[in-house]
N, C-alpha and C positions, 0 to 999 in steps of 0.2 A: 640939154637933151635929158629926158627922164629915162634912164637906163632900165629901171624896173618895169616901166610900161613896154619898152622894146623887148625885153626878155619874156615878159608875160605874153606878148603877141606871138613870139616864136613858139612858145609852148602851146598856145591856143591853136596855132596853125597845125603843128605836128599832131596834136591830140585830135584834131578834126580830120586828119588824114590828108591835109592840103600840102603835099610835098612840094609842089611847084611854088605855092605861096611862101612856104618856109624857105625854099631855095632863093627866092627873090630878096629875102631879108639878110642873107649871108654874104659877106664881103668876098671879093675875088681872091684875096690872100688869106682866107679862113684857114685855121689850123684846128684840127680835132685832137685834143690831148688825151682822149679816152679811145685809143685806137682799137679797132676790131680786126681780126685776121681777114685778109683779103680785101680790105677797104683802105684806100690811101687816106692819109690824115689831112688832105687838102680839100678844097672846094672850087668849083668853077663859078660861084654865085654873087651875092648882094651886099648886106650891111654888117652883120655880126662878124667879129674878127677871130674869136677863139671860143672854144667850149672846153670846160673842165668838168668831167663827170663827178658827181657827188653820190657816193654809195654809203648807205647806212649799214656799216659793217657790224655794229653791235646788234641791231635788229635781225640781220641775216644770221649771225651766229646763234642768237636766241631761238629763231625759227628752226634752225637745224638741230637744236638741242645741245650744241657745243658749250654754250654758256647758259646757265639757268636764267629764266625770265624773273622779273621782280616778284616780290611776295604777293600772294593773292589778296584781292581787296576784301 
């Protein structure tokens, strides 16, 4: 199984607003590791088993002005 294609498909579905299609791709025992308040970290769905959020903390801190951005080009 090509996992990169599976994950790309998940993001394509969610970006297209196809929540039902996304849900059909997530496994019954799905666990969300980037929990949000008020949302349980589980899933009632399809094929994907876990999600770990990836946040670009450096870019966020640069955008907030906490860390200076790189030198001007």
